[in-house]
C-alpha positions as CSV (number, residue, x, y, z in Angstrom):
1,M,-7.0,3.3,-7.9
2,K,-4.1,5.5,-7.2
3,I,-0.4,5.5,-8.0
4,G,2.1,6.5,-5.4
5,T,5.7,6.0,-4.2
6,V,6.6,4.0,-1.0
7,T,8.5,6.3,1.3
8,G,8.6,4.2,4.5
9,A,6.9,1.8,6.8
10,V,4.8,2.0,9.9
11,W,5.9,-0.2,12.8
12,S,3.7,-1.1,15.8
13,S,4.5,-3.0,18.9
14,R,0.8,-4.1,19.2
15,K,-2.0,-4.4,16.8
16,A,-5.5,-5.8,16.5
17,Q,-5.6,-9.6,15.9
18,C,-7.1,-9.2,12.4
19,L,-4.1,-7.1,11.4
20,Q,-1.5,-9.6,12.6
21,G,0.9,-10.4,9.7
22,Q,0.1,-7.2,7.8
23,T,2.9,-4.9,6.8
24,F,2.0,-1.2,6.6
25,L,3.7,1.2,4.2
26,V,3.7,5.0,3.9
27,V,2.9,5.8,0.3
28,D,3.1,9.4,-1.1
29,T,0.3,10.2,-3.5
30,M,-0.7,13.4,-5.3
31,L,-3.2,13.9,-2.4
32,G,-0.5,13.4,0.3
33,P,0.8,10.5,2.3
34,V,-1.4,7.4,2.8
35,V,-0.8,4.4,5.1
36,A,-1.5,1.2,3.2
37,A,-1.5,-2.5,3.9
38,D,1.1,-4.1,1.6
39,Q,-0.1,-7.2,-0.3
40,V,2.8,-7.5,-2.7
41,G,6.1,-7.1,-0.9
42,A,6.8,-3.5,-2.0
43,G,9.7,-1.6,-0.6
44,K,11.0,1.9,-0.2
45,G,11.2,3.8,-3.5
46,D,8.8,1.4,-5.4
47,K,6.0,3.0,-7.5
48,V,2.9,1.1,-6.5
49,L,-0.8,0.8,-7.3
50,L,-3.2,1.5,-4.4
51,V,-6.8,0.6,-3.9
52,T,-8.9,2.4,-1.3
53,G,-12.1,2.0,0.6
54,T,-14.1,-1.1,0.7
55,V,-12.1,-2.7,-2.1
56,A,-8.9,-2.4,0.0
57,S,-10.4,-4.4,2.9
58,K,-11.3,-7.2,0.4
59,F,-7.6,-7.6,-0.4
60,C,-6.8,-7.9,3.3
61,M,-9.2,-10.7,4.2
62,E,-11.9,-8.3,5.4
63,A,-9.5,-6.5,7.8
64,P,-10.5,-2.9,8.6
65,V,-8.0,-1.1,6.3
66,D,-8.6,2.0,4.1
67,A,-5.9,1.4,1.6
68,A,-3.9,-1.5,0.2
69,V,-0.9,-1.8,-2.1
70,V,-1.9,-4.3,-4.8
71,A,0.8,-4.0,-7.5
72,I,4.3,-2.7,-8.0
73,V,4.5,-0.6,-11.2
74,D,7.3,-1.5,-13.5
75,P,8.7,1.7,-15.0
76,E,10.6,-0.2,-17.7
77,Q,7.3,-1.5,-19.1
78,H,5.5,1.8,-18.7
79,P,7.9,4.7,-19.1
80,G,5.2,7.3,-18.6
81,T,5.0,6.4,-14.9
82,E,8.5,7.6,-13.9
C-alpha cells in the first residue's frame, strides 16, 4: 500500500466496457504520479491510500487496473500523515 495526494483527474471520451463507471485520479506518491481507479469518492487535495497490482483489480470488479484508491486518510485522526 502507498499513501499519496490527489492532484487531478483523467478524463476520457471512450473507454473499455469493463471500465465504464470508473473515475480515474492522478495521485502523487513518493515514486511519482500514478493514475488510480477511485473506489471511495476522493477529490483533489485528499490524502489517499492506494493499493497496486493484482489487489487493485480485485477492488475494481476484476477490471484491468494497476492502482486503486481504497481509503481517504483523515489527517485529524493521524497527524503524522500531514
